[in-house]
N, C-alpha and C positions, 0 to 999 in steps of 0.2 A: 261488889263491884269497885276496884281499885279507880282512884280520882282521874287516871290517866286512860283509862281502859277504852272509853267510848271514842275518843280521838285517836288512838292506836287502831281500831278496828275501822274507823272510816279511812285512814290512810292506808290501811292493807287492802281494804276494798278497792280503792282507787289504784293501788298499784296493781292489783290483780287485773283491772279492767284496762290497762294500758299505760299508766303513769309511769315513767322510768323508775323515779325513786321518791320518797318522802322522808322527812326527819322530824323530830320533836325533842325538846329539852325533856330530860326524864332523871328523875335522881337513881342513883347508882343502886339503891336497894331494891328497886323493881326491875332491873335489866332482865333478870333471869325469867321472872314471869310473863315480860313483855316479849322476850325472844320464844318463850314456849307459844305463845298466842300468836304471833307472826308465822314461825316455822311450822309449829304442829296444826294450828287451824287453816292456815292460809298458805302454807308451802312457800313461804319467802325465806329470802335471805335477810340476814341483818348484821349490822355492823356498830359497835358502840364506840365513840371516840370521846375522850376527856374533854370535859368543858369547863369546870371549875370544881372545887372541892365539894364532893358529894354529889355532883352532876355530870351527865354525859349527853352528847348528842347521838340519838339512838335513830340510825338509818334503817329502812326497810326498802328491798328491791326484788325483782323478780328473778333477774339475771345476775350470775356471778361476777361476769365481767363489769358490772357496773360498780361493784364494790372496790375493784381496781382504779376505777376513775374516783370514786369517792376518797379513797385512801392517799391518792396522788395529789389531792386539791389541797391548797394552802388553807390554813384554819381562818383567815381573813382574807378575800381576795382583793389582790392590788391592782392586777392588769385588765385589760377590755376583755382578754382571753378567759381569764378566770370567771368573771362575771358572766360571759356568753355561755362557759359550760354548766356553772351553777343554773342558770336558767334553761338549758336543756334537760337537765336533771328534773327540776321541778315542773315542766312543762306539760 
């Protein structure tokens, strides 16, 4: 089992049960395997955004329109609205 797999499966389970989205830092080399777990086993959509050299923020969500919201958000929230939207994604 990969070192991130238990955390990923927990997030996938929570998203399946109603959480809008979940994210985690993931090494780039694991993105393909993590996508296979989230999409293949849980039927979820995924998105990987550059975080740092060799790392991505790996997003998991149930509905495709949530990915559009995630992609539109700034990397670091600055306004009250940015923080509110992030709160809604994680609630």
